[in-house]
N, C-alpha and C positions, 0 to 999 in steps of 0.2 A: 625380445619378449614378444610372443605371438599368441593371440587367442583366435581360433578359427571356428566360427559357428558355435561358440560355447553356450550351453544351456544348463541352467540349474533350477530345479523345482523343489519347493518345500511344501509340506502338508500332506494330508491323507487324500485318498481317491475321492473326487467330488468336491474337495475343498483345497485344491492345490493352488499355489501361487508361483508363477514362473518369475523368479527374482532376476535371472539373467536369461535373456530371450534371443539367442543366436548372435551374440556379440562377436564381431570380428575386429581385432585391433592389433596393430603392429607398432612397437616402440623401438626405435633404433638406439644403438649405443651412443651415449653422450647427450641424449635428449632429456629435457626437464618437462614433464607432462603433468598437467593438472586434470583431475577427474572431478567433474561437477555434476550435481544432481540433487533433487529434493530428497528428503528423508524417505527411505523405502524405494528409491529409484533403482537400486542394484549395485551401487558403488562398492559397498563393503563386501558383498557377495563376490563381485568380480575380483576384488583384492584377495579374498580368501582362496579363490581358485588359483591365482598367480602364486600364492605362497604354499600351495599344496595342503591347505587346511580343509578344503573340500575338493571333491572330484566332480568334474562336469558330468551331467547325465547324457550329454551328447556333445560332439565337437571335440577339439583338442586344445591343450594349453602347453606351450613350451617356453622355458625361460633360459636364455643364453644357450640355446641348443640342447637343453636337457629337460627332463621332467621336473616340475617345480620342486618336489621334495629332494631330488638329487642336487639341484642347484643350491637349495638352502643348506643341506648337509655339507656341501663343499665350501661353504662360506662365501659363495658368489652373490648371495642375496641377504640384505639386512632389512629389518622391518620395525616400525613403530606402530603399534595398534592402539586403539582407544582404551581397551581393557588392560588391567594390570595394576598391581599395588607395589609400592617400594618395599624391598626387603629390609627387615629390621636389623639393627645392630651391626651393620657392615659399612665400611667406608666406600666412597665412590671408586677409589683406586682398586680396592679388594674385589668389588663386583666386576669391574671391567676386566681385571686380570683373570678372574675365574672364567668369564665368558670367552675371553680370547683363547684360553687354553683348550677350548672345545674344538677349535677349527684348525685345519691343516696348515694354513698360511695366514695367520692373523696379522692385523695391523699392530705395530708396536704400541704398547699401552700408553706411553707418553704421547705418542702421536695422535692416538684416538682421543685422549683427554684434551689435548690442545685444539684439535680440529673441531670438537664439539663445544669448546669454550668452557670446560669445567675444570681445567687444571688448577685454578686458584683455590678451589675447595675440594680437591681430590682426596684429602685426608679427613674430610668431615663425614660423619655418619649420614647415610641417605635419609633416615627418618627425621633428621634435624633440618632438612632443606626445605625451601619454599616450593610451591607448586611449579613455578617457572624453572627453577633449578633442577627439580626432579625430571621435568620434561627434557631438559638438555642432557641429563644423565642417561635417559632412555635413548637419546640420539647416540651418545657415546657407546652404549651397549650395542646398538644396531651397527655401529662402525667396527666393532671389535674383530669381526671375521675378515675385515678388509674386502667388503663386498664391491662388486662392479655395479650392482643395482640396489637402490634403497627404496622401499615402499613405505609410505607414510599415510596413515588413516587419521584424518583430522589432527595433524600434529600440533597445532597451536590453540586447540580448543581450551578455553578457560584461562589462557594467558592474557596478561595485560599488554598494553601497546608496546611498552619497552621490552617485555619478554618476547613478544612476537618479532620485533625488529631484530633483537639479538639472535633469535633462533634462525631467521632467514639469512643473516650474515654468515652464520656457520654453514648453513645448507649450501649457499652459493660457493663457499670455499670448497666444499666437497664436490659439487658439480663442476667447478672449475678445473678439477683434475681429470676431466674427461669421463666422469662417472654418470650413470643414468639415474634419474629421479622420477618416481611416479608418486603423486600425492593427491589425496582427496581433501576438500576443504569446503566450508560454508562461507568463508571470507572471500568474496569474489575479487576484492582488490588484491589479495595475495596471489590469486591465480593470474591476474592481469600483469602484476609486477614481476613475478618470479618464474612463470612458465614460458617455455618456447612455444608450447602447443597446448591447446585446451580441448578436452573431450567432454562433451555434455551427454549424460546418460539420463534417460527418462523411461520409466516402466520397463526396465531391463534391456533397452535398446540404445544404441548410439544415435543421437539426433543431430549432432554437429561435431565436427572434428577439424580443427585448423588453428591458426594463430588467433590471439585475442582480437586483432584488428579485423581478421577475416570473419570471425563470428559476429562481431558488431555489425559489419557490413551485411552479413546474412540476415540479420534481423529486419533489414529493409527500411529502417527509419534513421533519420538524422536529427540533430538538435540545432535549432536556430534560436539564439538568445540575444536580447538587446535591452537597453535601458528604456523604461517607459517615459521617464522625464515628466511625470505627472499626467501623461496621457491616459485616457480610458482604455480598459481592456476589452470593451464591448466589440464584438465582431471578429476578434482574433481567431476564433475557432472556425470561422468561415473562409479564412484565407486559403489560397490554392495549396493543396498538399497537406495541410495541417490535420493531424489526427487528434492530438490532445494539447492542452495548454496548461502550463504551470506558472504561477506568479508568486514570487517571493520578494516582499518589500516592493521596490520600484523596478524590479527586473522580471522580464517575462521569458519563459523557455517554451518554444514551440517544438513539439515532436511532429516531424513531417516526413512523408514518403516522397517528396519532390522539393528538395531544399532550394534548387534554382528558382522554381516558380514562386516559392514562398518569399525568397529574398527580393526578387524583382517587384513583387507587390508591396513588400515593406518599404522598398526604396521609393516607390510611387507615392506611398502614404507619408513619406518623410520619417519613417521609424527605423533609422539605421544607427542611432547613437549607441556606441559600445557593441556593435554587431559582432557576433561570433557564430561560426558554423562548425559543427563537429559531428562525428559518428555517434550513434547511440552508446550509452554506457554499457558495460558488460552486464550489469544488473538488468537493464531493460532488455538486452538481447536474450539473457538467460530466461527471463519471465516469458518472453515471446516464444522461445523455443520449447518451453516445458508447459505451456498453457494447455488446459484440458482438451482444446479443440485440435491441438497439433499432433495428430495421430501418425502422420507419415514421417519416417526418419529423413533428416536432411543432412547434407554435408557442406560445411562452410567451404571446404576446398573446391567444391563444384561451383561456387558462386563468385569466385574471384579469379 
């Protein structure tokens, strides 16, 4: 899957918005890639280009060596989009069977049902299912053509914790077959736990691309936490390297751009009870990378 200098603009002359602004992205076979960005960052537009739902105004898009619409028709690409309502008065099995019949080399229906985790209610009507069950049915439908690549736009939105956990178990089973997964999400912990690689999009451009650990490192901050043991927090913000201070109960978390210097000073002050040093969270890195002042695209790959 390759986007080369892809551009997509919406709106009338004088009031145009460049939703995708020269994106260049290559996703190799077998990768699981998370696409992160704020609302309006360009994630859904980039996905629409990959699926052939929109055409780029400039640049090129290829999926598995073909034009996106050709790859979709051949059953090489499956998708779960945010929009869509369940079909009334049909069972899960009937729907998946119908969709599978469209494609030249579909996945056996029983296999698609099992892989998506919906086999136990395959004979139930879709309009009688819960929201979480319907989302997994959408996954089964996306698998029906036996795709090599599956594209997911906010796949676990509105699911509860149990539903999200079950969904990702199924997704990992699909990816474990050597298939490629591209998903967008607002749940940053999902990206950190399930993606081999994370791509951060902001204002239509890629501002970071790398592993979760690489992107955390690219944010430039580490976290140093320790037990206060009743000590005052006064002056912590003045310690070497410290950018911000958070205190929860009797534990302090220092966000620092020089963890070595911070720890040395804490040791001098005798504040090393329960000491832990870690990279910034993905959330902190994401907020840093997409802050309004962050105008220049950055690549996490170039920082590690």
